[in-house]
N, C-alpha and C positions, 0 to 999 in steps of 0.2 A: 584397615586391618593388615597386618603383615601377611606375607605369603602363606598359604595354607600348608605348605610343606614344612614349616617350622615345627620342631618337636613340641608335642603337647596339644596342637589343634586337633579336635576330635569331632567325629560326626555323630556320636551318640548324644542323647539329651543331656542338658546341663546338670540335671539332678543326679545322673549317674556319676559324673565326675565329681560333683560336690560332695557326695556321700562316700565316694571311694568304693562303691559296691563292686564286687567281682561278678563272675558269671553265675553265682549261686552254688547250689549243691554240686559236688563233683570231687574227684580225687585231687588233693592238693599236689601241685608240681613239686617234685623232689630235686634236691641238689642244685637249688637256684642260688645265684649270687646277685647281689645288688650293690652297686657302687655309685656314689655321688661325688663328683670332682668339680673343679673350676679351672679355667685358663688352660684348656687342652690337656687336662690331666695333671697339671703342675702341682696342684694342691688337692689333697683328699679331704672332702667335707665330712663324709661318713661312708662306712662300708660294712656290709653284712655278709658273712659267709653262710649264715643260716637265717635269712629274714623271716619274719612272721608271715605265714600263709594260712588261708582259711578257705578250703574248698578250691574250686577252679578260680584262677586269678587272671586279670588283665594287667598290663604293664602299669596302667594308672592306679588300679586298686592296690597293687602290690606296693607302689610308692607311697600311696596315702595311708596304707596300713602301718608303714614303718617310719614315716617322716611327716613333718608338718608342711603341708603344701598349700600355697596360695595360688588362686586362679584368677583369670580375667576372661572377658568376653563370654559372660554367662557360664563360667565354669569350664570352658572349653580349651583354655590355654594355660600351661604351667608358667606362672609368673615368678614364683619363689619356692625354694625348698629350704626348710629350716631357717627362714628369714633372709636367705641370700636371693636377691631379686634380679630379674632381667631388666633391660631398659637401656641405660647409657653408662659407660665407664670411660672416663677421660675423653669424652666426646665421641666415642665409638659405640656402635650398637652391640649389645650383648644379650644373649637369650639362652634358654635351656634347650638342649638337643639330647636325644637318646639313641642308643645303639643296642642291638641285641646280637650277641655272639660276634661282635666286631663289625656289624653292618648297620649303617644308618637306617633308621626306620622312617619310611615315607608315609606310613599310616599313623593315625592318631593313637595316642597311648591307651585310650579306653576301648579301642577296637582291635588291639593287638593282644592275643592270648599269650600267657606264659606257659612254655613247654618245659618238661623235665630237663634239667641240666643247663637251662638258659643262663647266660651271664648278661645282665641288664646293667647298662652304664649310662647314667645321666651326667652331662657335662655342661657347664655354663661358660660360654666363650664368645669372643669377638667374631662376628660374622661379616665384617666390613669387606673382606676380600672374597669370601664365598660363603653362601648359606647352605652349601651341600658338600659335605665331606663323606663320600659314599662308603668308605671302609677304613678301619683303623686296626692296629696290630695289638692293642693293649688288652685284649680279652683272650689271648692265647692260653690254652690250646684250641679255643674256638676261632673260627667256625669249622675247624678240621674234625673235632671230636663229635659234636652233636649236630652240626649243620645248621640249617635255617628252617624256621617254621615247623620244628619238630621232626624234620627229615634229615637224616645223615646223608651227606653228599660224597661222591667219589673224590678222592684226593690224589693228585699226581705231582710229583717232583720232577721238574724238567731242568736238566743240568747241561751246561756247556761241556763239562767233563764229568761223566757219570761215575768214573772211578776216582775222581778227585776228592781231596780232603773235605772241602766245603760241602759237596753233595752228600758225602757219607755222614757228616756231622748233622746236617738238616734231617736226613732220614732217621738217624739215631734218636734225635730229639723228638721226632714225631712218634716213633715206636715207644719211647719212654713215657709219652703222654697217652698211650693207648690207641694211637691212630694208625690205621693200616693205609699205606699209600703206595701207589704204583710209581715207577721211575721210568723216565725216558730221556733220550737226548733232546736237547733244544731243537725245535723245528721239525721233529719227527711226528708223524701222525696228524690226525685231524683233531682240533680243539673242540671239546664238547662244552656247550654253554653252561651246563650244570655240573661241571667238574671244577673243584677248587684247585687252581694251579699255583705252584710255587716255582718261579723261575730263579735259578741259581747260576750266577756267573758274572763276569765283568760287564759293566754297562755297554761297552763297545760291542759286545756280542748280543745283548738283549734289547737294546734301544730300538731296533728296527721292528720288533714285534708290536703290531698295532694294539694288542690287548694291554701291554704294559708301557708303551711309549709315552702316554700322558703323564706317567709318574715323574718323568724328568723335566716337565714343563711348568711346574708351579701349581699353586692351589686352584686357580680357575679352571685348569684342565683336568686335574685328578683329585684335588683335595689335599695333596701332599705339599707341604711348605718347603720345597727344595727344587733346585734346578740342576741338571746334570749336562755337561757338555756332550755333544753327539759322540765324540771319540772317548768319552769317559774320563778325560784328564782332570776335570775339576768337578767337585760336588759343592754346590753353593747352598748353604742353609739360610732359610728366611725366617724372619720374626712374624708375629701375628699380623703385622701391617704389610707383609710381603716385601719388607726391606731386607737387603743383604745383611746378615748378621755375622757370617763367617764363611770363608771359602777354604775347603779342604782339598789337598792335592794327593799325591801318591800314597797308597796305603789306607785310604778312607773307605768306609763301608756304609751301607744303607739297608734297612729293612723297612718296607712300606707296602701299602695295599691300596687298591682302588677297585672300582666296580663300574660296569657299563650296563645301564638299564636294569633288567631283572636277571642278568647273568650272574653266575657265581662270582664272588670276589677273586681278584688276581693279586698275588703277593710277589714281591721280589726280594731276594737276598743277593745283593749286588755290591759293587764297589768300583773305585777308579781303576783297579787292577786286581790281579789274583790275590795279593796280600790283603787288600781291602775286603774282598769277598770272604776270605777265611776269617777275618776279624768279625764281620757281620754274622757269619754262621755260628761263631762261638757264642754270640749273644742271642741266638734263636732259642729262647727258653722263656718259661713263664715268669721267672723272677726278673729277668732283664727287660722284658717287654711290658710288664704290668703297668697299666694306666698310661701308656704312651700312645699318641696318635701315630707317630712314626719314630724310628730310631736311627740316628747316625752314629758312627763310630769313628773317632779320630785316628790318625796314623799312630798315635801313642796308645790306642786301645781304650780311650775314654768314651763311654756311651753318652750321647746327648739327645734329649727329647727335642723333636721338632713338631710344630714351630718353636723357635726360641721365643720365650715370653719376655717382652721388654718391660712390662709394668709389673 
C-alpha cells in the first residue's frame, strides 16, 4: 500500500467512505468552496462556489456528495473523481491529494471536518519528486482569512522595507480581502509558530531565514518547484519532474508557501531584485493566485504557474 500520508487514506471504517456519510445532524458549514483540478492546478476538472452540503460534513462526505468518487483499499483511498483516476501517467505515479485553506492535509478525508469558509482543493498530480507539498498559494485569501481547523490565526507581514511599495501592496491586498495583519521589519521580534508570516523582499535578504530558506531549494525541501541562487540573481523554474524548465534573471518575482511540521504556513513574496519583488506583489491577489501551487513572474510581468507542466 502507498504511504498512509497520501490524500484520501482514512482511518474510519470503509462503510463511512463508501456511503459518503457526514457527521450526521448539525449545522451545515457555510461559505465553503470545493475545487477539483489536475496537474498541479493546470486544468480545472470541476469547481463549486456553493457545493451541496447536508448537516455537518467531512472532506470525504462533501466530495462524495458533489462528485462521483471511486475508492480503493476497502473504500479508504480516493482512486478517482468523476472518472479521472490515479495510478500511472506516462510512467510516473499520480494520485489525488487534498488541501484545506492552502495547507496539505495529513489526515484522512473522512476524519477531517469541514469548517465554515473552508476552501477545499483536490488535485491529481505526479508525486515522483515529492509526495508532500505542505502549502500552496492557490486558495488565497486563505489561510489568512479563516485560518486552519476553524481557527483564525494571527497574520504578520514581514518586510525588508516596511515603507516600500511591495510591502504596501501586500498589506493593501490583505485588507481588501478582509484580513487584519500586523507588519514588522524582517528579522525583528520572535517568530510565533502559529502566526502566518508573509516575508516580502528580495531573496538575497530573505534566504537566510530558516523558516523560508527551503523554498529556494526545490520540491524535496519545500514542495516548491523552483530554485533560487543564494544571492538571488537567478530564479530557476522546474517542471513536474524537477527538470529545469526556465531560468529567470533580473526583474523576476516569486510567490510561494511552505510549512514545517504543525507550524503555520510561511509565505514569501520575493524576487531576484526589488523590481521582481514589486512584480510579485502586484500579483498577490485572488485572481492571479487561484489554483496555482506557486507563482513566478517573468521580468516582462508574465505570470507562470510552477511547477511547469511538461505533459
